[in-house]
N, C-alpha and C positions, 0 to 999 in steps of 0.2 A: 670437470663436472661429470658426475656419474650419469649415465644415460637414463637411469630409472629414478633419479632423485624426485621427480614429480610424483611418482607413486609411493616412494618410501619416506619422504620428508618434505611435505608440501611447503612448510614455512621456509625451510632452507632453500627450496627451489625458488620461492618468490624473492628471497634476498639475493640469490645469485642472478636471477633474471633482471632485477632492478639494477644491480651492479653492472651487468653487461650493457644494459640500455644507457646508463649514465656515462659509461666509458665509450659508448659508440661502437661497441664490439658486436655488431649485428650478425656476424657469421656464426657465432657460438650460441645465439639465442635458440631457445626451444620454441620455434615459431608456431607450430601447430597447437601445442598446449597453451601458449601465451595468447593466441588468438581466441581459443575457446574460453579462457578465463576472462578476457576482456568482454566478450559477448555475454558471458554469464553475469558480469557486473551490470550490464544494461538491463538484462532480464530481472535482476534483483530490484532495480528501481521501479519497473513496471509492477512487479509483485507487491512491493511496498505500497504503491499507489492503490492497487486493488484491495489490499488488506485494510488500509486506513479507511477507504471508502466503505468497505463492508462494516466496519465498526461504526462509522458515522451514520450510515443509512440504517443499520440495525437499531441504533439508539433513536433515530428519528421515528422509525416504525414503533418502537416501544413507547415513545412519547405520545404518538397519535393513538395507538391501540390500547394503551394502558394508562389513560389520563389520571386515574386515581392513584397510581403508583409513581407519578413523576417525582423526581428528586433532584437535589442539588448535584449529586454525583452524575446523573444523566446529563444535566446542563453543562457541567464542566467537561465531561467526556466529549460532547459535541464541540465545545470550544477548543479543546486540545486537538482533536482530530482535524478540525478545520484549519487551525494554525499549522499543524504539521504537514498537511496536504499543500497548503499555500507555500510553505518553505520548500517542500519537495519539488513543486512545479517551478518555483523561482530558481532553484538550483539546476533544474532539468527542463527548460522550456520546451524542448522537443517532445516531451510527454503530452503536451496539450492536445495535439490531434488524436491521441489515444484515449482521451477522456470519455467519449461516448461509450466505447467498448469497456473501459475500466468501470464506468458507472453501472453498466449492465451486469458485469461480472461481480462487482462489489455488491450490487443489489441481491444477487443470489446468496452471497456470503452473509449479508445482513439478514436475510430470511432465516438462514440456518442459526444465526445468533439469537434471533427472537424466539425461534422454536425451542432452542436449547435452554434459554434463560427464563422463559415465561410459560404459562399454561396454554398459550396460543399454539395452533398447529398450522401447517401450510395452507389448508383450505380456508383458514380464517384471514389470510393475508392476500393482497393482490399478487398475481403471478408476475407482473412486470412493474418496473419502478414507477412510482406515482409522483416522484419529485423531479422537478426540472433541475438542471445544473445550477441555475441561479439560486434556487431554493436551497439546494444542498450546501452551497458555499456561503449563503447569506447569514451573517452572525445574528441577525434579528429574526430569523425564521426558526421555528414557527413563531407566529406573532406573540404568543404568550410565554416565550422562552424565559423571560426575566421575571415571571410571576412566581417562580419557585425559589 
């Protein structure tokens, strides 16, 4: 295995590392890069949770602050993000303790989404998250969600 395969052909490197692991050939593993890649996979799960929360919270804010523009699309986006987050947490239950931090970071991303997609600006919106975790994940919240 070329010593620089990790830098020159990442896909080939992953195949080689997988082959070595399956064969139990631990002495030839690229342990340092392999450890970094495994750690990176965990970080990707956290990032996905934050991103999905940002979209979900952004649409909750749009729902609350632009009631006249509510649409089926917003309702379905809320539904999709809630389902995807539930699946992500079911597949990665160790992310649950990270939820409060992920919600806080997701809220900031949600603010950015609202400011980007609406005439609202940051001073028009609460600085901190106004939704509880129960509200964020409740398919019946907001109460008028099925009115559109």
